[in-house]
LUMLUMDREN-2810 file (N, C-alpha, C; in Angstrom, 1 decimal):
<atoms>
<atom><aa>M</aa><ch>A</ch><at>N</at><xx>-8.5</xx><yy>7.3</yy><zz>-8.1</zz></atom>
<atom><aa>M</aa><ch>A</ch><at>CA</at><xx>-7.5</xx><yy>6.7</yy><zz>-9.3</zz></atom>
<atom><aa>M</aa><ch>A</ch><at>C</at><xx>-7.9</xx><yy>5.3</yy><zz>-9.6</zz></atom>
<atom><aa>R</aa><ch>A</ch><at>N</at><xx>-7.2</xx><yy>4.8</yy><zz>-10.1</zz></atom>
<atom><aa>R</aa><ch>A</ch><at>CA</at><xx>-7.1</xx><yy>3.4</yy><zz>-10.0</zz></atom>
<atom><aa>R</aa><ch>A</ch><at>C</at><xx>-5.6</xx><yy>3.2</yy><zz>-10.3</zz></atom>
<atom><aa>C</aa><ch>A</ch><at>N</at><xx>-5.4</xx><yy>1.6</yy><zz>-9.8</zz></atom>
<atom><aa>C</aa><ch>A</ch><at>CA</at><xx>-4.8</xx><yy>0.9</yy><zz>-9.5</zz></atom>
<atom><aa>C</aa><ch>A</ch><at>C</at><xx>-3.8</xx><yy>0.8</yy><zz>-10.8</zz></atom>
<atom><aa>A</aa><ch>A</ch><at>N</at><xx>-2.0</xx><yy>1.2</yy><zz>-11.5</zz></atom>
<atom><aa>A</aa><ch>A</ch><at>CA</at><xx>-1.3</xx><yy>0.7</yy><zz>-12.9</zz></atom>
<atom><aa>A</aa><ch>A</ch><at>C</at><xx>-0.7</xx><yy>-0.4</yy><zz>-12.9</zz></atom>
<atom><aa>N</aa><ch>A</ch><at>N</at><xx>-0.9</xx><yy>-1.3</yy><zz>-11.5</zz></atom>
<atom><aa>N</aa><ch>A</ch><at>CA</at><xx>-0.8</xx><yy>-2.9</yy><zz>-12.4</zz></atom>
<atom><aa>N</aa><ch>A</ch><at>C</at><xx>-2.2</xx><yy>-3.3</yy><zz>-12.2</zz></atom>
<atom><aa>C</aa><ch>A</ch><at>N</at><xx>-4.5</xx><yy>-3.4</yy><zz>-11.6</zz></atom>
<atom><aa>C</aa><ch>A</ch><at>CA</at><xx>-4.9</xx><yy>-4.1</yy><zz>-12.4</zz></atom>
<atom><aa>C</aa><ch>A</ch><at>C</at><xx>-5.7</xx><yy>-3.2</yy><zz>-12.4</zz></atom>
<atom><aa>G</aa><ch>A</ch><at>N</at><xx>-5.3</xx><yy>-2.1</yy><zz>-12.5</zz></atom>
<atom><aa>G</aa><ch>A</ch><at>CA</at><xx>-6.8</xx><yy>-1.0</yy><zz>-12.7</zz></atom>
<atom><aa>G</aa><ch>A</ch><at>C</at><xx>-8.0</xx><yy>-1.1</yy><zz>-11.9</zz></atom>
<atom><aa>A</aa><ch>A</ch><at>N</at><xx>-7.9</xx><yy>-1.3</yy><zz>-10.4</zz></atom>
<atom><aa>A</aa><ch>A</ch><at>CA</at><xx>-9.3</xx><yy>-1.3</yy><zz>-9.2</zz></atom>
<atom><aa>A</aa><ch>A</ch><at>C</at><xx>-9.2</xx><yy>-0.2</yy><zz>-8.6</zz></atom>
<atom><aa>N</aa><ch>A</ch><at>N</at><xx>-10.6</xx><yy>0.6</yy><zz>-8.8</zz></atom>
<atom><aa>N</aa><ch>A</ch><at>CA</at><xx>-9.9</xx><yy>2.2</yy><zz>-8.5</zz></atom>
<atom><aa>N</aa><ch>A</ch><at>C</at><xx>-9.8</xx><yy>1.8</yy><zz>-6.8</zz></atom>
<atom><aa>V</aa><ch>A</ch><at>N</at><xx>-8.6</xx><yy>2.6</yy><zz>-6.5</zz></atom>
<atom><aa>V</aa><ch>A</ch><at>CA</at><xx>-8.4</xx><yy>3.1</yy><zz>-4.5</zz></atom>
<atom><aa>V</aa><ch>A</ch><at>C</at><xx>-8.6</xx><yy>4.2</yy><zz>-4.7</zz></atom>
<atom><aa>Q</aa><ch>A</ch><at>N</at><xx>-8.2</xx><yy>4.2</yy><zz>-3.1</zz></atom>
<atom><aa>Q</aa><ch>A</ch><at>CA</at><xx>-8.1</xx><yy>5.8</yy><zz>-2.5</zz></atom>
<atom><aa>Q</aa><ch>A</ch><at>C</at><xx>-6.9</xx><yy>6.4</yy><zz>-2.8</zz></atom>
<atom><aa>Q</aa><ch>A</ch><at>N</at><xx>-7.6</xx><yy>7.8</yy><zz>-3.3</zz></atom>
<atom><aa>Q</aa><ch>A</ch><at>CA</at><xx>-6.2</xx><yy>8.8</yy><zz>-3.3</zz></atom>
<atom><aa>Q</aa><ch>A</ch><at>C</at><xx>-5.3</xx><yy>8.4</yy><zz>-2.9</zz></atom>
<atom><aa>N</aa><ch>A</ch><at>N</at><xx>-4.9</xx><yy>8.7</yy><zz>-1.6</zz></atom>
<atom><aa>N</aa><ch>A</ch><at>CA</at><xx>-3.7</xx><yy>8.7</yy><zz>-0.7</zz></atom>
<atom><aa>N</aa><ch>A</ch><at>C</at><xx>-3.3</xx><yy>7.2</yy><zz>-0.5</zz></atom>
<atom><aa>Y</aa><ch>A</ch><at>N</at><xx>-3.5</xx><yy>5.6</yy><zz>-1.4</zz></atom>
<atom><aa>Y</aa><ch>A</ch><at>CA</at><xx>-3.2</xx><yy>4.3</yy><zz>-1.1</zz></atom>
<atom><aa>Y</aa><ch>A</ch><at>C</at><xx>-1.9</xx><yy>4.3</yy><zz>-1.7</zz></atom>
<atom><aa>Q</aa><ch>A</ch><at>N</at><xx>-0.1</xx><yy>4.0</yy><zz>-1.4</zz></atom>
<atom><aa>Q</aa><ch>A</ch><at>CA</at><xx>0.6</xx><yy>3.6</yy><zz>-2.3</zz></atom>
<atom><aa>Q</aa><ch>A</ch><at>C</at><xx>0.5</xx><yy>2.3</yy><zz>-2.7</zz></atom>
<atom><aa>V</aa><ch>A</ch><at>N</at><xx>-0.5</xx><yy>1.1</yy><zz>-1.7</zz></atom>
<atom><aa>V</aa><ch>A</ch><at>CA</at><xx>-0.4</xx><yy>-0.1</yy><zz>-2.2</zz></atom>
<atom><aa>V</aa><ch>A</ch><at>C</at><xx>-2.2</xx><yy>-0.1</yy><zz>-2.3</zz></atom>
<atom><aa>C</aa><ch>A</ch><at>N</at><xx>-1.9</xx><yy>-1.3</yy><zz>-3.2</zz></atom>
<atom><aa>C</aa><ch>A</ch><at>CA</at><xx>-3.3</xx><yy>-1.4</yy><zz>-3.6</zz></atom>
<atom><aa>C</aa><ch>A</ch><at>C</at><xx>-4.3</xx><yy>-2.8</yy><zz>-2.7</zz></atom>
<atom><aa>P</aa><ch>A</ch><at>N</at><xx>-5.4</xx><yy>-2.4</yy><zz>-2.5</zz></atom>
<atom><aa>P</aa><ch>A</ch><at>CA</at><xx>-5.2</xx><yy>-3.5</yy><zz>-1.2</zz></atom>
<atom><aa>P</aa><ch>A</ch><at>C</at><xx>-6.4</xx><yy>-4.6</yy><zz>-1.9</zz></atom>
<atom><aa>Y</aa><ch>A</ch><at>N</at><xx>-6.5</xx><yy>-4.7</yy><zz>-3.3</zz></atom>
<atom><aa>Y</aa><ch>A</ch><at>CA</at><xx>-6.7</xx><yy>-5.9</yy><zz>-4.1</zz></atom>
<atom><aa>Y</aa><ch>A</ch><at>C</at><xx>-6.3</xx><yy>-6.2</yy><zz>-4.7</zz></atom>
<atom><aa>C</aa><ch>A</ch><at>N</at><xx>-4.6</xx><yy>-6.7</yy><zz>-5.0</zz></atom>
<atom><aa>C</aa><ch>A</ch><at>CA</at><xx>-3.3</xx><yy>-7.0</yy><zz>-5.6</zz></atom>
<atom><aa>C</aa><ch>A</ch><at>C</at><xx>-2.6</xx><yy>-6.9</yy><zz>-5.3</zz></atom>
<atom><aa>G</aa><ch>A</ch><at>N</at><xx>-2.2</xx><yy>-6.2</yy><zz>-4.0</zz></atom>
<atom><aa>G</aa><ch>A</ch><at>CA</at><xx>-1.3</xx><yy>-5.9</yy><zz>-2.8</zz></atom>
<atom><aa>G</aa><ch>A</ch><at>C</at><xx>-0.3</xx><yy>-5.7</yy><zz>-3.7</zz></atom>
<atom><aa>R</aa><ch>A</ch><at>N</at><xx>0.1</xx><yy>-5.1</yy><zz>-4.6</zz></atom>
<atom><aa>R</aa><ch>A</ch><at>CA</at><xx>1.1</xx><yy>-4.3</yy><zz>-5.2</zz></atom>
<atom><aa>R</aa><ch>A</ch><at>C</at><xx>1.3</xx><yy>-2.9</yy><zz>-5.5</zz></atom>
<atom><aa>P</aa><ch>A</ch><at>N</at><xx>2.1</xx><yy>-2.3</yy><zz>-5.0</zz></atom>
<atom><aa>P</aa><ch>A</ch><at>CA</at><xx>1.9</xx><yy>-0.4</yy><zz>-5.6</zz></atom>
<atom><aa>P</aa><ch>A</ch><at>C</at><xx>1.3</xx><yy>0.1</yy><zz>-6.5</zz></atom>
<atom><aa>T</aa><ch>A</ch><at>N</at><xx>0.7</xx><yy>0.9</yy><zz>-6.1</zz></atom>
<atom><aa>T</aa><ch>A</ch><at>CA</at><xx>-0.6</xx><yy>1.5</yy><zz>-7.2</zz></atom>
<atom><aa>T</aa><ch>A</ch><at>C</at><xx>0.2</xx><yy>1.6</yy><zz>-8.1</zz></atom>
<atom><aa>G</aa><ch>A</ch><at>N</at><xx>1.7</xx><yy>2.8</yy><zz>-8.0</zz></atom>
<atom><aa>G</aa><ch>A</ch><at>CA</at><xx>2.1</xx><yy>3.0</yy><zz>-8.9</zz></atom>
<atom><aa>G</aa><ch>A</ch><at>C</at><xx>2.6</xx><yy>4.9</yy><zz>-9.3</zz></atom>
<atom><aa>M</aa><ch>A</ch><at>N</at><xx>1.9</xx><yy>5.8</yy><zz>-7.9</zz></atom>
<atom><aa>M</aa><ch>A</ch><at>CA</at><xx>2.0</xx><yy>6.3</yy><zz>-7.6</zz></atom>
<atom><aa>M</aa><ch>A</ch><at>C</at><xx>2.1</xx><yy>7.1</yy><zz>-6.1</zz></atom>
<atom><aa>S</aa><ch>A</ch><at>N</at><xx>3.3</xx><yy>8.0</yy><zz>-5.5</zz></atom>
<atom><aa>S</aa><ch>A</ch><at>CA</at><xx>3.3</xx><yy>7.9</yy><zz>-4.2</zz></atom>
<atom><aa>S</aa><ch>A</ch><at>C</at><xx>2.0</xx><yy>8.7</yy><zz>-3.8</zz></atom>
<atom><aa>S</aa><ch>A</ch><at>N</at><xx>1.7</xx><yy>9.5</yy><zz>-2.5</zz></atom>
<atom><aa>S</aa><ch>A</ch><at>CA</at><xx>0.9</xx><yy>10.6</yy><zz>-2.3</zz></atom>
<atom><aa>S</aa><ch>A</ch><at>C</at><xx>1.9</xx><yy>11.6</yy><zz>-2.2</zz></atom>
<atom><aa>S</aa><ch>A</ch><at>N</at><xx>3.1</xx><yy>12.3</yy><zz>-2.7</zz></atom>
<atom><aa>S</aa><ch>A</ch><at>CA</at><xx>3.9</xx><yy>13.0</yy><zz>-2.7</zz></atom>
<atom><aa>S</aa><ch>A</ch><at>C</at><xx>3.8</xx><yy>13.3</yy><zz>-4.0</zz></atom>
<atom><aa>Y</aa><ch>A</ch><at>N</at><xx>3.4</xx><yy>14.5</yy><zz>-5.0</zz></atom>
<atom><aa>Y</aa><ch>A</ch><at>CA</at><xx>3.8</xx><yy>15.1</yy><zz>-5.7</zz></atom>
<atom><aa>Y</aa><ch>A</ch><at>C</at><xx>3.2</xx><yy>14.2</yy><zz>-7.0</zz></atom>
<atom><aa>N</aa><ch>A</ch><at>N</at><xx>2.6</xx><yy>13.0</yy><zz>-6.6</zz></atom>
<atom><aa>N</aa><ch>A</ch><at>CA</at><xx>2.3</xx><yy>11.7</yy><zz>-7.9</zz></atom>
<atom><aa>N</aa><ch>A</ch><at>C</at><xx>3.9</xx><yy>11.4</yy><zz>-8.3</zz></atom>
<atom><aa>V</aa><ch>A</ch><at>N</at><xx>5.2</xx><yy>11.3</yy><zz>-8.0</zz></atom>
<atom><aa>V</aa><ch>A</ch><at>CA</at><xx>6.3</xx><yy>9.9</yy><zz>-8.1</zz></atom>
<atom><aa>V</aa><ch>A</ch><at>C</at><xx>6.2</xx><yy>8.9</yy><zz>-8.4</zz></atom>
<atom><aa>P</aa><ch>A</ch><at>N</at><xx>6.7</xx><yy>7.9</yy><zz>-9.1</zz></atom>
<atom><aa>P</aa><ch>A</ch><at>CA</at><xx>6.3</xx><yy>6.7</yy><zz>-8.7</zz></atom>
<atom><aa>P</aa><ch>A</ch><at>C</at><xx>6.5</xx><yy>6.1</yy><zz>-7.3</zz></atom>
<atom><aa>S</aa><ch>A</ch><at>N</at><xx>5.8</xx><yy>5.2</yy><zz>-7.5</zz></atom>
<atom><aa>S</aa><ch>A</ch><at>CA</at><xx>6.5</xx><yy>4.7</yy><zz>-5.5</zz></atom>
<atom><aa>S</aa><ch>A</ch><at>C</at><xx>7.6</xx><yy>3.7</yy><zz>-5.7</zz></atom>
<atom><aa>A</aa><ch>A</ch><at>N</at><xx>8.2</xx><yy>3.2</yy><zz>-5.2</zz></atom>
<atom><aa>A</aa><ch>A</ch><at>CA</at><xx>9.5</xx><yy>2.3</yy><zz>-5.1</zz></atom>
<atom><aa>A</aa><ch>A</ch><at>C</at><xx>8.8</xx><yy>1.0</yy><zz>-4.7</zz></atom>
<atom><aa>N</aa><ch>A</ch><at>N</at><xx>9.1</xx><yy>-0.3</yy><zz>-5.8</zz></atom>
<atom><aa>N</aa><ch>A</ch><at>CA</at><xx>8.3</xx><yy>-1.5</yy><zz>-5.2</zz></atom>
<atom><aa>N</aa><ch>A</ch><at>C</at><xx>9.5</xx><yy>-2.1</yy><zz>-4.3</zz></atom>
<atom><aa>D</aa><ch>A</ch><at>N</at><xx>9.2</xx><yy>-1.9</yy><zz>-2.5</zz></atom>
<atom><aa>D</aa><ch>A</ch><at>CA</at><xx>9.9</xx><yy>-2.6</yy><zz>-1.9</zz></atom>
<atom><aa>D</aa><ch>A</ch><at>C</at><xx>10.1</xx><yy>-3.8</yy><zz>-1.8</zz></atom>
<atom><aa>A</aa><ch>A</ch><at>N</at><xx>10.7</xx><yy>-4.8</yy><zz>-1.2</zz></atom>
<atom><aa>A</aa><ch>A</ch><at>CA</at><xx>11.0</xx><yy>-5.8</yy><zz>-1.1</zz></atom>
<atom><aa>A</aa><ch>A</ch><at>C</at><xx>9.8</xx><yy>-5.9</yy><zz>0.7</zz></atom>
<atom><aa>V</aa><ch>A</ch><at>N</at><xx>9.1</xx><yy>-6.4</yy><zz>1.3</zz></atom>
<atom><aa>V</aa><ch>A</ch><at>CA</at><xx>9.1</xx><yy>-6.9</yy><zz>2.8</zz></atom>
<atom><aa>V</aa><ch>A</ch><at>C</at><xx>9.4</xx><yy>-8.3</yy><zz>3.1</zz></atom>
<atom><aa>P</aa><ch>A</ch><at>N</at><xx>9.8</xx><yy>-8.0</yy><zz>4.8</zz></atom>
<atom><aa>P</aa><ch>A</ch><at>CA</at><xx>10.5</xx><yy>-9.2</yy><zz>5.7</zz></atom>
<atom><aa>P</aa><ch>A</ch><at>C</at><xx>9.0</xx><yy>-10.2</yy><zz>4.6</zz></atom>
<atom><aa>F</aa><ch>A</ch><at>N</at><xx>9.6</xx><yy>-11.5</yy><zz>4.9</zz></atom>
<atom><aa>F</aa><ch>A</ch><at>CA</at><xx>8.3</xx><yy>-12.9</yy><zz>4.7</zz></atom>
<atom><aa>F</aa><ch>A</ch><at>C</at><xx>7.4</xx><yy>-12.9</yy><zz>6.4</zz></atom>
<atom><aa>G</aa><ch>A</ch><at>N</at><xx>6.1</xx><yy>-13.0</yy><zz>6.0</zz></atom>
<atom><aa>G</aa><ch>A</ch><at>CA</at><xx>5.8</xx><yy>-12.8</yy><zz>6.8</zz></atom>
<atom><aa>G</aa><ch>A</ch><at>C</at><xx>4.7</xx><yy>-11.2</yy><zz>7.1</zz></atom>
<atom><aa>S</aa><ch>A</ch><at>N</at><xx>5.2</xx><yy>-10.5</yy><zz>6.2</zz></atom>
<atom><aa>S</aa><ch>A</ch><at>CA</at><xx>4.8</xx><yy>-9.2</yy><zz>6.7</zz></atom>
<atom><aa>S</aa><ch>A</ch><at>C</at><xx>4.4</xx><yy>-8.5</yy><zz>4.7</zz></atom>
<atom><aa>K</aa><ch>A</ch><at>N</at><xx>3.4</xx><yy>-7.3</yy><zz>5.1</zz></atom>
<atom><aa>K</aa><ch>A</ch><at>CA</at><xx>3.3</xx><yy>-6.2</yy><zz>3.7</zz></atom>
<atom><aa>K</aa><ch>A</ch><at>C</at><xx>3.5</xx><yy>-5.4</yy><zz>4.3</zz></atom>
<atom><aa>P</aa><ch>A</ch><at>N</at><xx>2.8</xx><yy>-4.7</yy><zz>2.9</zz></atom>
<atom><aa>P</aa><ch>A</ch><at>CA</at><xx>3.3</xx><yy>-3.0</yy><zz>3.1</zz></atom>
<atom><aa>P</aa><ch>A</ch><at>C</at><xx>1.4</xx><yy>-2.6</yy><zz>3.6</zz></atom>
<atom><aa>C</aa><ch>A</ch><at>N</at><xx>1.3</xx><yy>-1.5</yy><zz>4.0</zz></atom>
<atom><aa>C</aa><ch>A</ch><at>CA</at><xx>0.5</xx><yy>-0.7</yy><zz>4.6</zz></atom>
<atom><aa>C</aa><ch>A</ch><at>C</at><xx>-0.1</xx><yy>-0.4</yy><zz>3.4</zz></atom>
<atom><aa>V</aa><ch>A</ch><at>N</at><xx>-2.4</xx><yy>-0.6</yy><zz>3.2</zz></atom>
<atom><aa>V</aa><ch>A</ch><at>CA</at><xx>-2.3</xx><yy>0.2</yy><zz>2.4</zz></atom>
<atom><aa>V</aa><ch>A</ch><at>C</at><xx>-2.7</xx><yy>1.3</yy><zz>2.6</zz></atom>
<atom><aa>S</aa><ch>A</ch><at>N</at><xx>-2.3</xx><yy>2.2</yy><zz>3.1</zz></atom>
<atom><aa>S</aa><ch>A</ch><at>CA</at><xx>-2.3</xx><yy>3.4</yy><zz>2.6</zz></atom>
<atom><aa>S</aa><ch>A</ch><at>C</at><xx>-1.0</xx><yy>3.7</yy><zz>3.5</zz></atom>
<atom><aa>C</aa><ch>A</ch><at>N</at><xx>-0.2</xx><yy>4.3</yy><zz>3.7</zz></atom>
<atom><aa>C</aa><ch>A</ch><at>CA</at><xx>1.1</xx><yy>4.7</yy><zz>4.1</zz></atom>
<atom><aa>C</aa><ch>A</ch><at>C</at><xx>2.1</xx><yy>4.0</yy><zz>3.3</zz></atom>
<atom><aa>G</aa><ch>A</ch><at>N</at><xx>2.0</xx><yy>2.6</yy><zz>3.5</zz></atom>
<atom><aa>G</aa><ch>A</ch><at>CA</at><xx>3.3</xx><yy>1.7</yy><zz>2.3</zz></atom>
<atom><aa>G</aa><ch>A</ch><at>C</at><xx>4.3</xx><yy>1.0</yy><zz>3.4</zz></atom>
<atom><aa>K</aa><ch>A</ch><at>N</at><xx>4.3</xx><yy>1.6</yy><zz>4.5</zz></atom>
<atom><aa>K</aa><ch>A</ch><at>CA</at><xx>5.2</xx><yy>0.9</yy><zz>5.6</zz></atom>
<atom><aa>K</aa><ch>A</ch><at>C</at><xx>4.9</xx><yy>-0.7</yy><zz>6.1</zz></atom>
<atom><aa>T</aa><ch>A</ch><at>N</at><xx>6.5</xx><yy>-1.0</yy><zz>6.0</zz></atom>
<atom><aa>T</aa><ch>A</ch><at>CA</at><xx>5.6</xx><yy>-2.4</yy><zz>6.9</zz></atom>
<atom><aa>T</aa><ch>A</ch><at>C</at><xx>4.8</xx><yy>-2.6</yy><zz>7.6</zz></atom>
<atom><aa>V</aa><ch>A</ch><at>N</at><xx>4.1</xx><yy>-4.1</yy><zz>8.1</zz></atom>
<atom><aa>V</aa><ch>A</ch><at>CA</at><xx>3.1</xx><yy>-4.1</yy><zz>9.3</zz></atom>
<atom><aa>V</aa><ch>A</ch><at>C</at><xx>3.9</xx><yy>-5.8</yy><zz>9.2</zz></atom>
<atom><aa>K</aa><ch>A</ch><at>N</at><xx>2.7</xx><yy>-5.9</yy><zz>10.2</zz></atom>
<atom><aa>K</aa><ch>A</ch><at>CA</at><xx>3.0</xx><yy>-7.4</yy><zz>9.8</zz></atom>
<atom><aa>K</aa><ch>A</ch><at>C</at><xx>1.9</xx><yy>-8.4</yy><zz>10.2</zz></atom>
<atom><aa>G</aa><ch>A</ch><at>N</at><xx>1.4</xx><yy>-9.2</yy><zz>9.1</zz></atom>
<atom><aa>G</aa><ch>A</ch><at>CA</at><xx>1.2</xx><yy>-10.1</yy><zz>8.4</zz></atom>
<atom><aa>G</aa><ch>A</ch><at>C</at><xx>-0.6</xx><yy>-10.0</yy><zz>9.4</zz></atom>
<atom><aa>T</aa><ch>A</ch><at>N</at><xx>-0.1</xx><yy>-10.1</yy><zz>10.5</zz></atom>
<atom><aa>T</aa><ch>A</ch><at>CA</at><xx>-1.9</xx><yy>-10.2</yy><zz>11.7</zz></atom>
<atom><aa>T</aa><ch>A</ch><at>C</at><xx>-2.0</xx><yy>-8.9</yy><zz>12.0</zz></atom>
<atom><aa>D</aa><ch>A</ch><at>N</at><xx>-1.5</xx><yy>-8.0</yy><zz>11.7</zz></atom>
<atom><aa>D</aa><ch>A</ch><at>CA</at><xx>-1.8</xx><yy>-6.9</yy><zz>12.3</zz></atom>
<atom><aa>D</aa><ch>A</ch><at>C</at><xx>-2.9</xx><yy>-5.9</yy><zz>11.6</zz></atom>
<atom><aa>Q</aa><ch>A</ch><at>N</at><xx>-4.1</xx><yy>-6.1</yy><zz>12.6</zz></atom>
<atom><aa>Q</aa><ch>A</ch><at>CA</at><xx>-5.1</xx><yy>-5.5</yy><zz>11.8</zz></atom>
<atom><aa>Q</aa><ch>A</ch><at>C</at><xx>-5.2</xx><yy>-3.8</yy><zz>11.6</zz></atom>
<atom><aa>F</aa><ch>A</ch><at>N</at><xx>-4.0</xx><yy>-3.1</yy><zz>12.2</zz></atom>
<atom><aa>F</aa><ch>A</ch><at>CA</at><xx>-4.2</xx><yy>-2.2</yy><zz>12.0</zz></atom>
<atom><aa>F</aa><ch>A</ch><at>C</at><xx>-2.4</xx><yy>-0.9</yy><zz>11.9</zz></atom>
<atom><aa>C</aa><ch>A</ch><at>N</at><xx>-2.2</xx><yy>-0.5</yy><zz>10.8</zz></atom>
<atom><aa>C</aa><ch>A</ch><at>CA</at><xx>-1.3</xx><yy>-0.3</yy><zz>10.7</zz></atom>
<atom><aa>C</aa><ch>A</ch><at>C</at><xx>-0.5</xx><yy>0.8</yy><zz>12.1</zz></atom>
<atom><aa>Q</aa><ch>A</ch><at>N</at><xx>0.9</xx><yy>0.2</yy><zz>12.6</zz></atom>
<atom><aa>Q</aa><ch>A</ch><at>CA</at><xx>1.1</xx><yy>0.4</yy><zz>13.6</zz></atom>
<atom><aa>Q</aa><ch>A</ch><at>C</at><xx>1.9</xx><yy>2.2</yy><zz>13.6</zz></atom>
<atom><aa>Y</aa><ch>A</ch><at>N</at><xx>2.1</xx><yy>2.6</yy><zz>11.9</zz></atom>
<atom><aa>Y</aa><ch>A</ch><at>CA</at><xx>2.3</xx><yy>3.9</yy><zz>11.7</zz></atom>
<atom><aa>Y</aa><ch>A</ch><at>C</at><xx>1.3</xx><yy>5.2</yy><zz>11.2</zz></atom>
<atom><aa>C</aa><ch>A</ch><at>N</at><xx>0.3</xx><yy>4.5</yy><zz>10.4</zz></atom>
<atom><aa>C</aa><ch>A</ch><at>CA</at><xx>-0.6</xx><yy>5.6</yy><zz>10.0</zz></atom>
<atom><aa>C</aa><ch>A</ch><at>C</at><xx>-1.8</xx><yy>5.4</yy><zz>10.9</zz></atom>
<atom><aa>G</aa><ch>A</ch><at>N</at><xx>-2.0</xx><yy>4.0</yy><zz>11.4</zz></atom>
<atom><aa>G</aa><ch>A</ch><at>CA</at><xx>-3.3</xx><yy>4.1</yy><zz>11.9</zz></atom>
<atom><aa>G</aa><ch>A</ch><at>C</at><xx>-5.2</xx><yy>3.4</yy><zz>11.1</zz></atom>
<atom><aa>T</aa><ch>A</ch><at>N</at><xx>-4.4</xx><yy>3.5</yy><zz>10.0</zz></atom>
<atom><aa>T</aa><ch>A</ch><at>CA</at><xx>-4.9</xx><yy>2.5</yy><zz>8.5</zz></atom>
<atom><aa>T</aa><ch>A</ch><at>C</at><xx>-5.9</xx><yy>1.2</yy><zz>9.0</zz></atom>
<atom><aa>K</aa><ch>A</ch><at>N</at><xx>-6.6</xx><yy>0.6</yy><zz>8.8</zz></atom>
<atom><aa>K</aa><ch>A</ch><at>CA</at><xx>-7.2</xx><yy>-0.7</yy><zz>8.7</zz></atom>
<atom><aa>K</aa><ch>A</ch><at>C</at><xx>-6.7</xx><yy>-1.4</yy><zz>7.4</zz></atom>
<atom><aa>Q</aa><ch>A</ch><at>N</at><xx>-6.0</xx><yy>-3.1</yy><zz>7.8</zz></atom>
<atom><aa>Q</aa><ch>A</ch><at>CA</at><xx>-5.7</xx><yy>-4.0</yy><zz>6.6</zz></atom>
<atom><aa>Q</aa><ch>A</ch><at>C</at><xx>-6.6</xx><yy>-4.4</yy><zz>6.3</zz></atom>
<atom><aa>W</aa><ch>A</ch><at>N</at><xx>-6.4</xx><yy>-4.7</yy><zz>5.1</zz></atom>
<atom><aa>W</aa><ch>A</ch><at>CA</at><xx>-7.4</xx><yy>-5.9</yy><zz>4.3</zz></atom>
<atom><aa>W</aa><ch>A</ch><at>C</at><xx>-6.8</xx><yy>-6.8</yy><zz>4.5</zz></atom>
</atoms>
């Protein structure tokens, strides 16, 4: 799958591009466009599930995916 913003190859289940940090354009359910929600300062969206994680966390507390 390619990111809709930067065109980088990303894994199929990633909702947020690990290269540009923007939503990939598709959610993991039924290929519905994903929302571009704001995240609190010092936080970032998980590269896999899209939930908000602290900027210093190495792994997502929701899905366990290693963050970039």
